[in-house]
Structures are given as structure tokens and as C-alpha cells.
C-alpha positions as CSV (number, residue, x, y, z in Angstrom):
1,M,0.0,0.0,0.0
2,T,1.4,3.4,-0.9
3,F,0.3,6.9,-0.1
4,P,0.9,10.0,-2.3
5,L,3.5,12.4,-1.0
6,N,1.1,15.2,-1.8
7,T,-1.2,14.4,1.1
8,P,-3.4,17.3,2.2
9,F,-1.3,17.8,5.3
10,E,1.5,20.4,4.9
11,N,2.2,20.7,8.6
12,L,3.7,17.4,9.9
13,Q,3.2,18.4,13.5
14,E,-0.5,19.0,12.9
15,L,-0.7,15.6,11.1
16,K,1.0,13.9,14.0
17,K,-1.3,15.5,16.5
18,Q,-4.4,14.5,14.5
19,L,-3.1,10.9,13.9
20,L,-2.3,10.4,17.6
21,E,-5.7,11.7,18.7
22,K,-7.5,9.3,16.3
23,F,-5.1,6.3,16.6
24,E,-6.6,3.0,17.8
25,C,-4.5,-0.1,17.9
26,Q,-5.8,-2.7,15.5
27,K,-3.6,-5.5,17.1
28,S,-1.7,-6.4,13.9
29,G,1.5,-6.9,15.8
30,N,3.4,-5.0,13.1
31,C,4.9,-2.5,15.6
32,C,6.4,-5.5,17.5
33,R,7.9,-6.8,14.3
34,R,9.6,-3.6,13.4
35,E,13.3,-3.6,13.4
36,G,14.6,-1.8,16.4
37,M,15.4,-2.0,20.1
38,V,13.1,-2.3,23.1
39,Y,14.9,-0.9,26.0
40,V,13.9,-1.8,29.6
41,T,14.6,-0.4,33.0
42,I,15.2,-2.4,36.2
43,P,11.6,-1.6,37.3
44,D,10.2,-2.7,33.9
45,M,12.1,-6.0,34.2
46,Q,11.1,-6.5,37.8
47,K,7.4,-6.1,37.0
48,M,7.6,-8.4,34.0
49,A,9.6,-11.0,36.0
50,T,7.0,-11.0,38.8
51,F,4.2,-11.2,36.2
52,L,5.9,-14.2,34.6
53,G,6.6,-15.8,38.0
54,L,10.4,-15.4,37.7
55,Q,13.1,-14.0,39.9
56,L,14.7,-10.9,38.4
57,N,18.0,-12.6,37.6
58,A,16.2,-15.4,35.8
59,F,14.2,-12.9,33.8
60,I,17.3,-11.1,32.8
61,Q,19.1,-14.3,31.8
62,Q,16.1,-15.6,29.8
63,F,14.8,-12.4,28.1
64,C,17.4,-9.6,28.2
65,K,20.6,-8.7,26.6
66,R,23.0,-5.7,27.2
67,E,23.3,-3.3,24.2
68,N,25.4,-0.2,24.5
69,G,25.1,-0.4,28.3
70,W,21.4,-0.8,28.4
71,Y,19.1,-3.8,28.8
72,V,16.9,-4.7,25.9
73,V,14.2,-7.3,25.6
74,A,14.3,-7.1,21.8
75,S,16.7,-6.0,19.1
76,P,17.3,-7.0,15.5
77,T,19.5,-9.9,16.7
78,H,17.9,-10.7,20.1
79,R,14.3,-11.8,20.3
80,P,13.2,-9.6,17.4
81,N,9.5,-10.2,18.1
82,C,9.9,-9.6,21.8
83,F,6.8,-10.9,23.7
84,L,4.6,-11.2,20.6
85,K,2.3,-14.2,20.6
86,D,0.9,-16.1,17.6
87,D,-2.4,-14.2,17.9
88,N,-0.5,-10.8,17.6
89,T,-1.0,-9.9,21.3
90,C,1.7,-9.2,23.8
91,S,2.2,-11.7,26.6
92,V,3.2,-8.9,29.0
93,Y,0.9,-6.2,27.5
94,A,-0.2,-4.7,30.8
95,L,3.4,-4.3,31.9
96,R,5.0,-3.5,28.6
97,P,8.0,-1.1,28.6
98,K,7.4,2.6,28.0
99,S,8.6,2.6,24.4
100,C,5.9,0.0,23.6
101,K,3.3,2.0,25.4
102,D,4.3,5.2,23.5
103,Y,3.9,3.7,20.0
104,P,3.2,5.3,17.6
105,N,4.6,8.4,19.2
106,W,8.2,7.5,18.5
107,P,10.3,10.5,17.4
108,E,11.8,8.6,14.4
109,L,8.4,8.0,12.9
110,W,7.7,11.7,12.7
111,E,11.0,13.0,11.3
112,N,9.6,13.6,7.8
113,R,6.8,12.9,5.4
114,E,8.4,9.8,4.0
115,S,8.8,8.2,7.5
116,I,5.2,8.9,8.3
117,L,4.0,7.5,5.1
118,A,6.1,4.4,5.6
119,E,4.6,3.9,9.0
120,L,1.1,4.5,7.6
121,S,1.6,1.6,5.2
122,M,2.8,-0.7,8.0
123,C,0.4,0.1,10.8
124,P,-3.3,-0.5,10.3
125,G,-4.2,1.7,13.2
126,L,-2.4,4.7,11.8
127,K,-3.8,4.0,8.3
128,K,-7.3,3.9,9.8
129,A,-6.7,7.2,11.7
130,F,-5.4,8.7,8.4
131,D,-8.4,7.6,6.5
132,R,-10.7,9.0,9.1
133,I,-8.9,12.4,9.1
134,S,-8.8,12.4,5.2
135,A,-12.5,11.7,5.0
136,S,-13.3,14.6,7.2
137,K,-11.4,17.1,5.0
């Protein structure tokens, strides 16, 4: 799916604001399949460990890796689908890390028109929000 670069939105910050207001997750799991890093804090790891019935050390050994001095639960080379289950839901959804909670409000997604359009083609929730906004214009 492609989107024309001459969308009716000239102001990317206004488009971002409108898309985030209208965004509703469609549970495609595509955000979890994106290449990138999912950083976690010690409190994040402790909550997820408790939820999964593990001691913190066991959770770190089983699910975490150190990258550039930070703990990650997913990276392109380590558990790239993180806690994504076959039904596209997250097995630790209620306790997911901040970066997961913040999606799609990731700075790199809003850098330019091309990055926004690429994300619109990947994320059904953003696409649906875009269609709703476009229909109201």
C-alpha cells in the first residue's frame, strides 16, 4: 500500500497531533515486528519478571541482553518479536515497557513525510486514523 507524497497535510506536527488523537491499535502486531530496540529499565524488568513468575535474575538471563550499556528485551539480533504471541498480542501487555506504550509516538516516525507514510503503510491503526482524518477534510 502506498500513499501519495502530496497528502493534504502540509504541517507534519499537525498531522502527528491528529493521527495520535485518532489512533486506535488494530492489534496487527506489526509494531512489535519492526526492526529496532526495546529498552527496559530495572523496574520494567522486575514487573515483567513478577508477572511471569520469575526472579529478576532469571528474567534477565532468559529475556534480556545488554546493548550499549542498556538492557533490551528485543533487538534485531535478540528476540526480534519480543513478547509477541501467535495471535499478535503481547504476553506482557499490561506491563510492557514505556517505548511500547508510547507507540506510535516514536520520534523517528515523525521525522519527515516519508517516514510517516512508511509507517502508515505498515500500521493498520495509523492507516485507519489517516483515512478518518482524510474523509473529514
